[in-house]
Every structure is written in C-alpha cells, then in structure tokens.
C-alpha positions as CSV (number, residue, x, y, z in Angstrom):
1,M,3.1,50.7,-48.2
2,T,6.9,50.4,-47.9
3,A,8.9,47.4,-46.6
4,A,9.9,49.4,-43.5
5,T,6.2,50.1,-42.7
6,R,5.3,46.4,-43.0
7,R,8.1,45.4,-40.8
8,S,7.1,47.9,-38.2
9,E,3.4,46.7,-38.2
10,R,4.5,43.1,-38.1
11,S,6.8,43.8,-35.1
12,R,3.9,45.6,-33.3
13,G,1.7,42.6,-34.0
14,V,4.3,40.1,-32.6
15,A,4.8,42.3,-29.6
16,G,1.0,42.3,-29.0
17,L,0.8,38.5,-29.2
18,Q,3.7,38.2,-26.7
19,L,1.9,40.6,-24.3
20,I,-1.3,38.5,-24.6
21,A,0.6,35.2,-24.0
22,A,2.5,36.6,-21.0
23,T,-0.8,37.9,-19.5
24,L,-2.5,34.5,-20.0
25,L,0.4,32.7,-18.3
26,L,0.6,35.1,-15.4
27,H,-3.2,34.9,-14.8
28,A,-3.6,31.2,-15.5
29,P,-6.2,29.3,-13.5
30,P,-4.9,27.6,-10.3
31,A,-5.2,24.1,-11.8
32,F,-2.8,25.0,-14.5
33,A,-0.5,27.1,-12.4
34,D,-0.3,24.5,-9.6
35,A,0.5,21.5,-11.9
36,S,4.1,21.4,-10.8
37,V,3.6,22.3,-7.1
38,S,4.5,19.6,-4.6
39,V,1.7,18.7,-2.1
40,P,2.6,16.5,0.9
41,Q,0.9,13.0,0.6
42,I,-0.1,11.5,3.9
43,N,-0.7,7.8,4.5
44,V,-1.7,5.7,7.6
45,G,-1.8,1.9,7.5
46,V,-2.1,-1.2,9.5
47,V,0.3,-4.1,8.7
48,P,-0.8,-7.5,10.1
49,G,1.7,-10.2,9.3
50,V,4.1,-12.9,10.5
51,G,7.4,-12.4,12.1
52,W,10.4,-14.6,12.6
53,R,13.4,-14.4,15.0
54,P,16.4,-16.7,14.7
55,G,15.9,-19.5,17.2
56,S,12.2,-19.0,17.7
57,K,8.9,-19.9,16.0
58,V,7.1,-17.8,13.5
59,A,4.6,-15.6,15.3
60,F,2.2,-12.8,14.7
61,D,3.9,-9.5,13.9
62,G,1.9,-6.3,13.3
63,H,2.3,-2.6,13.4
64,V,0.6,0.7,12.6
65,A,2.5,3.2,10.6
66,G,2.1,6.6,9.0
67,D,4.2,8.7,6.8
68,V,4.2,12.0,5.0
69,L,5.9,12.1,1.6
70,F,7.1,15.4,0.1
71,G,8.3,16.2,-3.4
72,R,5.6,14.4,-5.3
73,T,3.9,16.3,-8.1
74,C,2.3,13.3,-10.0
75,E,2.2,9.5,-10.2
76,H,5.7,9.2,-11.6
77,S,7.5,11.5,-9.2
78,L,9.9,10.7,-6.3
79,G,8.7,11.2,-2.8
80,Y,10.5,11.4,0.5
81,G,9.7,12.2,4.1
82,P,9.3,11.0,7.7
83,R,7.7,7.8,8.9
84,L,6.4,6.9,12.4
85,G,5.5,3.4,13.4
86,L,4.4,1.4,16.4
87,G,4.6,-2.4,16.3
88,T,4.7,-5.7,18.2
89,R,5.7,-9.3,17.8
90,A,3.4,-11.8,19.5
91,F,2.4,-9.0,21.8
92,D,5.5,-9.7,24.0
93,D,7.3,-6.5,22.9
94,L,6.6,-3.0,21.7
95,R,8.6,-1.2,19.0
96,A,8.3,2.5,18.4
97,A,10.1,3.6,15.3
98,L,10.9,6.9,13.6
99,G,12.5,6.8,10.1
100,F,12.9,8.4,6.7
101,S,11.0,7.0,3.7
102,L,11.8,7.2,0.0
103,Q,9.2,6.4,-2.6
104,L,10.4,5.2,-6.0
105,P,7.4,5.1,-8.4
106,I,7.5,2.3,-10.9
107,D,4.4,2.1,-13.1
108,P,1.8,0.9,-11.9
109,L,3.3,0.0,-8.5
110,A,5.4,1.9,-6.0
111,I,8.4,0.9,-3.9
112,V,8.7,2.7,-0.5
113,A,12.0,2.1,1.3
114,T,12.4,3.2,4.9
115,G,15.4,3.3,7.2
116,Q,14.5,3.8,10.9
117,G,15.7,4.0,14.4
118,L,13.6,2.3,17.1
119,L,13.1,1.8,20.7
120,Q,12.1,-1.7,21.8
121,T,10.5,-2.7,25.1
122,H,11.1,-6.4,25.8
123,E,10.8,-8.1,29.2
124,G,10.8,-4.8,31.0
125,D,13.9,-3.4,29.3
126,V,14.0,-0.5,26.8
127,N,16.7,-0.8,24.1
128,P,17.6,1.2,21.1
129,G,17.8,-0.4,17.7
130,F,17.5,0.1,14.0
131,G,15.5,-1.3,11.1
132,G,14.2,-1.1,7.6
133,R,11.0,-1.5,5.8
134,L,10.3,-2.2,2.1
135,F,6.8,-1.6,0.7
136,L,5.7,-2.9,-2.7
137,G,2.2,-2.1,-3.8
138,L,-0.3,0.6,-4.8
139,R,0.5,4.1,-3.6
140,P,-1.1,6.5,-6.1
141,Y,-0.7,10.2,-6.1
142,N,-3.9,12.0,-4.9
143,Y,-4.5,15.0,-7.2
144,Y,-7.5,16.2,-5.2
145,G,-6.2,16.1,-1.6
146,V,-3.3,15.2,0.7
147,Y,-4.3,11.6,1.6
148,S,-2.6,8.9,-0.5
149,A,-4.2,5.5,0.0
150,G,-1.9,2.5,0.0
151,L,-2.2,-1.3,-0.3
152,G,0.6,-3.8,-0.7
153,L,3.2,-6.1,0.8
154,A,5.5,-4.9,3.5
155,L,8.8,-6.5,4.4
156,G,10.6,-5.4,7.6
157,V,13.8,-6.1,9.5
158,D,14.5,-4.8,13.0
159,H,17.7,-5.3,15.0
160,V,18.4,-4.5,18.6
161,P,22.1,-4.9,19.1
162,H,22.1,-4.9,23.0
163,T,19.8,-7.9,23.1
164,A,20.9,-9.4,19.8
165,I,17.3,-9.7,18.8
166,T,16.6,-9.6,15.1
167,N,13.1,-9.7,13.8
168,V,12.1,-10.3,10.2
169,S,8.5,-9.6,9.2
170,L,6.2,-9.9,6.2
171,G,2.8,-8.5,6.1
172,L,0.0,-7.0,4.1
173,Q,-0.3,-3.2,4.5
174,L,-4.0,-2.3,4.6
175,D,-4.9,1.4,4.3
176,G,-6.3,3.1,7.4
177,M,-8.9,4.9,5.4
178,W,-10.3,1.7,3.9
179,L,-10.4,0.1,7.4
180,C,-12.4,3.1,8.7
181,L,-15.0,3.0,6.0
182,P,-17.3,0.4,7.5
183,A,-17.4,2.3,10.8
184,L,-18.1,5.6,8.9
185,F,-20.9,4.0,7.0
186,L,-22.4,2.6,10.2
187,V,-22.3,6.0,12.0
188,E,-23.7,7.7,8.9
189,S,-26.6,5.2,8.7
190,L,-27.4,5.5,12.4
191,A,-27.3,9.3,12.2
192,H,-29.9,9.4,9.4
C-alpha cells in the first residue's frame, strides 16, 4: 500500500467521523439541544412588612407582586422583564405599579432590582409617582418549568411628587406557590 493510498483512506475515515458527529449534533435529544434556550421564569409573591413615611409612624406596608424574567438559561444567568404590583400602607392608600426588573445572580442568592412607575390613590386623589424595589434572597432557576419560586427580603421606596409622599418599606417576600400549598392540600384531602 502506497503513502497516497493510506492518506486517501485516512481522509475518508476522518470525513466519515465528521459526518457521524454532525448527524449526532443535529439530531441531539431535546434536553441537550435546549440547554441554552431561554425560558421565561414567572414569580408571584406576597410581601408583608413595615413602611415609614417622613413625619409619620411606622405602619403596616404590604403588596402583592408578580414578574416574568426573560433571558435566563441557568442559575447563574441574568434575567430581565416586566413586574406588576399592587400595594398599600396601613390600608389608607392603594398603589398600582408597573416596572422593569433585572435579576443579578450571585451564588447562592439573587438580587432583583426594579424601577417602576405607579399610581397612588390617597384620600380620594389619584396621583402618579415612581419607585424602586430591591429583592435579596432565593430565586432559583426552574429547569423543569416556568415558575420560579422566591423567598427573601424586599426593600422598597415609592415617591409621589404631587403629594410629596415618600414611603420606605421593608418586608419579607413570601412565594405565592408556598402560600397556596396548605389550601391545595386541604382541597386534595377533601376530594379523596
């Protein structure tokens, strides 16, 4: 066998291996093929806490909020997306907020920062304002679904320029799914 014949056979062998590798990559199972695909991560939570306004006493402050984070592919990836919230301070006002959230993953915790516009009803008036939220806690990536549970501390600041009302709040964000579990267990036990 000559050197030219060996090179020809070797190049056919390499070409065959390249064809097999390309076929395997193109027909990879979905779990392998989707490893880098971003799936939206949804979260809904309740945040009971305390709120403070300059010139007034500390009072109950709470809100319900939900967000959808896009761009995440794993625990250590950045997420961004819309956030919707509804809150109150001492049940004497109502704040509806729409904002944009950015999740910065730091192992093992996550920081979610939100800037938001809001409408506040207070003493019969509706006034526009703005605010921000900072969440520090657990917000893992869900590899098996779109719901991402969360638990952590939430710091918030809202300001309504027309009324000069500034509200600073600190609360514990409790995941909505965890809060629903006792009711789901009760319904399931009564059904069976």
